[in-house]
Wavefront OBJ file of the C-alpha trace (Angstrom):
o trace
v 46.252 -7.518 -0.085
v 43.119 -5.491 0.839
v 41.584 -6.542 4.197
v 37.546 -7.019 4.644
v 35.889 -6.025 8.139
v 32.974 -8.095 7.661
v 31.270 -6.644 10.471
v 31.735 -2.670 9.259
v 28.401 -2.753 7.438
v 26.159 -4.416 10.061
v 24.118 -1.769 11.409
v 20.340 -2.071 11.484
v 18.819 -1.074 8.863
v 15.048 -1.291 8.364
v 13.052 -4.143 6.157
v 9.975 -3.873 4.376
v 8.355 -6.606 3.054
v 5.424 -6.138 0.267
v 3.066 -8.936 -0.884
v 1.224 -7.772 -4.226
v 1.331 -8.164 -7.690
v 3.705 -7.112 -10.389
v 3.008 -3.972 -12.637
v 5.039 -4.981 -16.084
v 4.726 -1.211 -16.455
v 6.560 -0.111 -13.593
v 4.122 2.407 -11.742
v 2.756 0.331 -9.568
v 2.297 -3.044 -7.441
v 5.516 -4.621 -6.561
v 7.585 -2.320 -8.451
v 6.348 0.651 -7.156
v 6.620 -0.463 -3.713
v 10.191 -1.179 -4.325
v 10.815 2.270 -5.541
v 9.364 3.959 -2.329
v 10.950 1.817 0.086
v 14.137 2.255 -1.541
v 13.387 6.046 -1.797
v 12.870 6.491 2.111
v 16.050 4.169 3.029
v 14.286 1.035 3.505
v 15.490 -2.404 2.317
v 12.813 -3.627 0.665
v 11.651 -7.309 0.040
v 8.600 -8.764 -2.210
v 5.985 -11.523 -2.444
v 4.521 -11.515 -6.070
v 0.807 -12.338 -5.658
v -0.270 -12.229 -9.713
v 1.907 -11.002 -12.833
v -0.399 -8.614 -14.678
v 0.396 -7.649 -18.120
v -0.413 -3.554 -18.106
v 1.142 -0.614 -19.462
v -0.611 3.291 -18.765
v -3.528 2.157 -21.001
v -4.529 -0.456 -18.636
v -4.370 -4.114 -17.734
v -4.256 -6.459 -20.370
v -4.007 -9.538 -18.762
v -3.966 -11.269 -15.218
v -1.976 -14.446 -14.475
v -2.426 -15.080 -10.520
v 0.582 -17.557 -8.381
v -0.848 -20.519 -6.658
v -1.534 -19.706 -2.918
v 1.401 -22.310 -2.514
v 3.451 -19.776 -4.568
v 3.073 -16.939 -2.517
v 3.241 -18.867 0.707
v 6.637 -20.166 0.182
v 7.885 -16.675 -0.907
v 6.271 -15.159 2.238
v 7.632 -18.218 4.391
v 11.219 -18.091 2.659
v 11.462 -14.155 3.462
v 10.199 -14.722 7.368
v 12.189 -17.486 7.936
v 15.873 -15.755 6.980
v 15.265 -12.308 7.087
v 13.289 -9.697 9.869
v 10.313 -7.579 8.708
v 9.623 -4.864 10.716
v 6.760 -3.821 8.627
v 4.770 -5.494 5.410
v 1.864 -4.030 3.520
v 0.115 -5.846 1.177
v -1.559 -4.535 -2.095
v -3.256 -6.672 -4.918
v -3.903 -10.145 -3.562
v -6.740 -10.789 -6.449
v -7.995 -14.274 -4.815
v -9.871 -15.791 -1.611
v -7.219 -18.598 -1.651
v -3.975 -16.254 -1.886
v -5.921 -14.117 0.768
v -6.186 -17.113 2.794
v -2.502 -17.934 2.392
v -1.516 -14.550 3.268
v -3.118 -14.608 6.173
v -2.205 -17.633 7.358
v 1.262 -16.623 6.870
v 0.720 -13.404 8.945
v -1.079 -15.654 12.086
v 2.431 -17.842 11.551
v 4.719 -14.909 11.799
v 2.632 -13.008 14.680
v 4.597 -9.510 12.258
v 3.546 -6.231 13.379
v 3.209 -3.125 11.425
v 0.679 -4.770 8.887
v -0.986 -1.719 6.371
v -3.769 -3.682 3.566
v -3.821 -1.520 0.685
v -7.345 -2.885 -0.468
v -6.506 -2.929 -4.131
v -9.398 -3.933 -5.767
v -10.185 -2.285 -9.337
v -7.492 -0.880 -11.206
v -7.296 3.069 -12.720
v -8.654 1.701 -16.195
v -11.315 -0.403 -14.189
v -10.042 -3.462 -14.126
v -10.807 -5.834 -11.384
v -7.731 -6.734 -9.400
v -10.026 -8.509 -6.284
v -12.619 -10.941 -7.142
v -15.812 -10.878 -5.690
v -15.515 -13.739 -4.061
v -12.480 -12.727 -2.727
v -14.516 -9.985 -0.403
v -15.598 -11.961 2.190
v -12.392 -14.188 3.209
v -10.607 -9.826 2.830
v -12.914 -9.515 5.802
v -12.923 -11.784 7.687
v -9.445 -13.533 7.384
v -7.064 -10.474 6.669
v -8.527 -7.407 8.086
v -8.496 -8.512 11.588
v -4.415 -8.762 11.699
v -3.191 -6.108 10.339
v -2.739 -2.333 11.723
v -3.436 0.087 9.216
v -5.726 0.308 6.350
v -5.792 2.525 3.265
v -9.223 2.659 1.569
v -9.934 5.457 -0.936
v -13.621 6.292 -0.956
v -14.368 3.742 -3.912
v -12.538 0.705 -1.831
v -13.919 1.967 1.513
v -17.748 1.971 -0.190
v -17.201 -1.725 -1.597
v -15.923 -2.685 2.189
v -18.894 -0.903 4.463
v -21.484 -1.328 1.915
v -22.104 2.026 2.713
v -22.526 4.868 0.343
v -20.260 7.783 1.421
v -20.491 11.607 0.571
v -19.779 13.903 2.965
v -17.543 13.916 5.441
v -19.814 13.140 8.188
v -20.069 9.585 6.097
v -16.070 9.158 5.389
v -16.400 9.077 9.738
v -18.898 6.520 9.758
v -16.664 4.126 7.348
v -13.704 4.561 9.544
v -15.669 3.423 12.561
v -17.168 0.347 10.797
v -13.441 -0.400 9.486
v -12.058 0.064 12.812
v -14.804 -2.256 14.149
v -13.176 -5.125 12.044
v -10.360 -5.050 14.406
v -8.267 -2.310 12.699
v -6.129 0.000 14.875
v -5.784 2.693 12.312
v -7.798 3.762 9.341
v -7.055 6.079 6.494
v -9.769 7.450 4.154
v -8.001 8.607 1.311
v -9.639 11.495 -0.112
v -8.114 11.791 -3.018
v -11.580 10.561 -5.225
v -13.201 13.722 -3.512
v -13.374 17.241 -5.234
v -12.576 20.680 -3.857
v -9.065 21.877 -3.933
v -7.477 20.056 -0.952
v -6.967 16.280 -0.724
v -7.623 15.263 3.017
v -7.042 12.262 4.083
v -8.505 11.244 7.470
v -6.958 8.858 9.799
v -8.995 7.045 12.442
v -7.285 5.699 15.610
v -9.947 4.198 17.420
v -10.800 7.167 19.557
v -9.826 10.332 17.385
v -9.631 11.633 14.142
v -6.446 13.351 12.487
v -6.971 15.059 9.016
v -3.943 15.306 7.062
v -4.419 18.152 4.115
v -2.495 19.024 0.744
v -3.223 21.149 -2.304
v -5.288 19.130 -5.277
v -3.085 18.586 -8.120
v -5.051 18.533 -11.241
v -3.322 15.743 -13.369
v -4.579 12.611 -14.710
v -1.112 11.020 -13.929
v -1.805 9.034 -10.630
v -1.398 5.634 -11.695
v 0.213 3.359 -8.596
v -0.950 6.888 -6.012
v -2.191 4.270 -3.676
v 0.260 1.479 -3.737
v 2.738 4.746 -3.275
v 1.207 5.930 -0.434
v 1.151 2.707 1.357
v 4.270 1.867 0.621
v 5.828 5.234 2.009
v 3.616 4.623 5.142
v 4.959 1.092 5.324
v 8.680 2.464 5.158
v 7.908 5.131 8.068
v 6.906 2.400 9.721
v 9.448 0.054 9.592
v 12.052 2.998 10.659
v 10.294 3.392 13.731
v 7.919 6.490 13.367
v 4.649 6.968 15.288
v 1.292 6.724 13.318
v 1.014 10.212 12.877
v 4.728 10.986 11.765
v 4.383 8.202 9.020
v 1.494 8.947 7.526
v 2.641 12.813 7.505
v 5.845 11.861 5.719
v 3.774 9.247 3.200
v 1.448 12.500 2.810
v 4.239 14.425 1.967
v 6.124 11.900 -0.391
v 2.946 10.870 -2.417
v 2.542 14.902 -2.769
v 5.813 15.032 -4.193
v 5.396 12.398 -6.459
v 2.155 13.515 -7.898
v 3.189 17.387 -8.317
v 6.301 15.996 -10.084
v 4.774 13.660 -12.212
v 6.396 11.367 -14.914
v 4.527 11.718 -18.666
v 5.516 8.662 -20.352
v 3.283 6.255 -22.119
v 0.059 7.555 -24.114
v -2.812 6.485 -21.190
v -3.161 7.205 -17.039
v 1.123 7.884 -16.097
v 3.119 7.272 -12.940
v 4.300 9.207 -10.340
v 7.520 10.328 -10.017
v 9.014 8.240 -6.643
v 12.176 9.984 -6.460
v 10.727 13.369 -6.215
v 10.300 13.424 -2.597
v 13.996 13.087 -1.834
v 15.036 15.756 -4.677
v 12.654 18.199 -2.705
v 14.568 17.580 0.751
v 16.524 20.546 2.097
l 1 2 3 4 5 6 7 8 9 10 11 12 13 14 15 16 17 18 19 20 21 22 23 24 25 26 27 28 29 30 31 32 33 34 35 36 37 38 39 40 41 42 43 44 45 46 47 48 49 50 51 52 53 54 55 56 57 58 59 60 61 62 63 64 65 66 67 68 69 70 71 72 73 74 75 76 77 78 79 80 81 82 83 84 85 86 87 88 89 90 91 92 93 94 95 96 97 98 99 100 101 102 103 104 105 106 107 108 109 110 111 112 113 114 115 116 117 118 119 120 121 122 123 124 125 126 127 128 129 130 131 132 133 134 135 136 137 138 139 140 141 142 143 144 145 146 147 148 149 150 151 152 153 154 155 156 157 158 159 160 161 162 163 164 165 166 167 168 169 170 171 172 173 174 175 176 177 178 179 180 181 182 183 184 185 186 187 188 189 190 191 192 193 194 195 196 197 198 199 200 201 202 203 204 205 206 207 208 209 210 211 212 213 214 215 216 217 218 219 220 221 222 223 224 225 226 227 228 229 230 231 232 233 234 235 236 237 238 239 240 241 242 243 244 245 246 247 248 249 250 251 252 253 254 255 256 257 258 259 260 261 262 263 264 265 266 267 268 269 270 271 272 273 274 275 276
């Protein structure tokens, strides 16, 4: 009879949680996060905030869950499984944001990353206007990283960002909300390089990569923040985790997947295949 050693597989694996919306098209949201966690060797868990009907052409419908449903998912995980790092994505409403913030305070988790998902690539609103104040007041002071692109940073700070000096000013304003690290993503800028700017409350560090000319960028923000979350769950430093996340999303964009009739997703297995 086969003997099973119950303790043989009890090595401590890094675990990461994503609190976000479901993308039926598979390119963004919970689906992108879990794929990224898996590719980087991190065990992924999820709490779904909303179910979307979407594909490469856009978001056809959004069905938010109740705050109670979101809370119970998070509590179920937190009461049983270690969370080494977590990220939030689409939160949608004031009530869901308050529920998530309350859960973060309850479990006192560290290594919390917020991807301020506000508008889908096709223009659909994924964060209600009425929720923005709660997002800034209730959630952001509890997090370690925030990863806005330029339009998201403009909405969060209320300022226009047109230069590198503006990016740095916006990063400082976001840090003043209590956030330890701000990553200003450069994907919406122009030029031959895509430059992400990390601000740690004291100094700035640039992470640069060659800009890829492609329309297939659905889920890039979700994927980048998930890769960052995975790196932090693995115990990497802030700079190491950002560097790994930058390399991960660069590979995913360069080796894109051409499916559907609209803005296609990135390739979540490209980074692993590029490793020696």
